[in-house]
N, C-alpha and C positions, 0 to 999 in steps of 0.2 A: 341262720342269718336273716330270716324273715323280719326279726325284730328291727334290723336296721332301716328297712323301707318304711318304717313308722316314725323314725326320728331324724333320718338324713336322706339326702337323695342319693341313691345307690345305684351303682351300675354293675351288673355281673358279667363275667367273661369266663369262658372255659379254659382259655390258655393266654399267654403272655402277648401273642400276636393280636388276637381278638381284643385284649385289653388296651393295647396300643391304639387300635383303630378308634375305640371308644373315646380314649384320651384325646386323640386328635379332634374327634368330632365335638367334643366339650370345650375346645378353644382354651385350654390352660385353665379350666375350672376344677380339675381334680385336686383334692387337698390331702387325700389319705388313700393309700393303697395297701390292702390286705393281701398276703401271698403265702403260699405254702412254704414252710421251712425246708422242704425238699428240693427247692431250687438249686441249682448248681451255684456255689458261693461266688465264684468269679463273675456271675452275671448280675449280682446285686447292684453294683454301680450302674450297670447298663439299665437295670429296671427303672431306676430313679430317673436316669436321662431320658428314657423313652416315655415315661409318663410326665415329664416335666416337674417333678417334686424334688425336694432335697431328700438325701438318704434317710434322715431321721423321720420322714413322713411315711416310711415303709414299715409294716407291721406284720411280722411273721406270726402264723398261727398253725396249730395242730399239735402233735405230741412233741414234747420238748426233746430237742436233738441232743447228740453227744455234746460234752462241754466244748470241745475243740470247735464245733460248729457255732455254738453260742459266741465263743471268743471271736471267731471269724466275723459273724454278724456285727459285733460291737466294733470291730476294727473297720468294717466298711461304713459305719456311721448309723447302723440301726440302733434305736434306743428303747423301743416299746416292744412288748411281746404279748401274745395271747395263747399261752401253752395250754394244752390239754383241753378240757371242757369248760371254757369260760362261761361265767354266769353273765346274765343280761347287763347287770350294772357295770361289770368288768369291760364289756364291750363298749358301752357307752362311754365309761370313764377313759378308756385309752384313746378312743377316737377323739374325745373332747380335749384330751391332752395335747395330741398333735395339733387340733384346731387352735387351742389356746396359744400355742407357740408360734403358728403361722398365719391363721386366718386374720385378715385386715378388720372384719367386723367384729372381732371378739373384744367386748368392752371391759371384762373383768380383769383386775390386776392380778388376782390370785386364784391358782388352780383349785377347783373343788374336787374332793375325793369321795367315793361311795362309802357309806357306812349303814349300819343297822344299829345305832345307838339309841336306847330308850331314854327319854329326857322328860323333865317337868317344865312346863311352860306356864308363865303368868303374864297376861295382857289385859290391860285396862280393868284390873281388879278380878278377872276370871283365872282360875287355875285349872290346868289339864294336864293329862298325860298325852305325850306325843312321841313320834320316831323321827330321828335325824336321818334323811335318805342321803345327803351328801353335805359336806362342810368343808370350809376353808378359812383362812384367816380373816376374810372380810365378811363372812356370813354363812347361812345354812339354809337347806330346804326341809320343811317339816312336813310330815304326813300324818293326818288324823288329829283329832282333838280341836279345841278352839284356837284359832290362829289370829283372830281379830280382823281388821281391815287395813288396807294400805295407809300407812302413816301412824298406825297405833304403836306405842311404845310398850315394851315388856321386858321380861327377864327369862333367860333359858338356862337351866341347870341340868348337867349330866355328868357322868363318871368317865374319867380317863385313867384306867388302871385303878389305884386305890385313891386317887384324887378326885374330888368333886370341882367342877368347873362352873362358875356363875358368870354370865355375860348379859350386859343390858343390850337390848335389840330394838329395832325399829322394822315393823312389818313393811316389806318393799312390794309385795304382789300376793293375791290370794286367787285360787280358782273358785268360781261361783259354785256354791253348794246348795242343793235342794233336798229336803227330807234328811234321809239317813246317808246320803252320798259322802264318800271320804273327801275331806277338804285337804288340799295341798297348798303350801304357801312358802314364800321366801322370805327370810329376815336378814337385815344387815345388822352387823355388830357395831355398837355405837363407841365403845372403847374396849381394847384389849390390853390389860396390864402385862407386864414383862413375864410374870410367872405363868399366867394363862397362855400368853405367847409361845412359852416353851413347851408346854403341854400339847397345844395345838400343833406345834412344829413336829413333835414326836409322833402324834397321831397320823399327821399327813406323811411323813416320811415312812412309817411303817406300811401304808398302803402304797405309796409309790415304789418302794423296794419290791413289792410282789409282782410289779408290772414293767419295771425297768430292766434292761439288760445291763448287768454291771461288769465293769472291765476287768 
């Protein structure tokens, strides 16, 4: 969990009582609560109330419990999970998913999901290979290759199953790069046609399904 400290303001607690004290000290600023799935299920609604968050801001983690427990968690309003040994991008994604639903400072209209898609990117006449770190209906984050500068227009091509997707883009932001350092940038999609939208929806739903507790 050390990863979280570099991306979110994180408070650690050894038990629910300590966590409640921390929540009180933060004056209602807790947005997400990760807890062990071993907790007594009848206490789940109490957990949400004690931390001042809605039930769907609670995220159980650890080994996947029996199916009856999963169904009970869903019944209590828990929607996201981090079963077994989640990867770094899964942790960031699930927490970001809760923040997307509840945080007042979240400006994106569409949730981004983590991916490791290889892609071809052309921007301002330069062609390059890149990797898509996360993607949504409105844009994507690219890692490596030529990304251009903020405001540049380009075209992103990648595969979704057997289908190739081609989307016109505009570079929204780029991290400064020096020498051989890896550049990271965000692109917004200029226009997504109906067929491409369906393919993106399928891609997003396949990722969501791995982290959502289904009824």
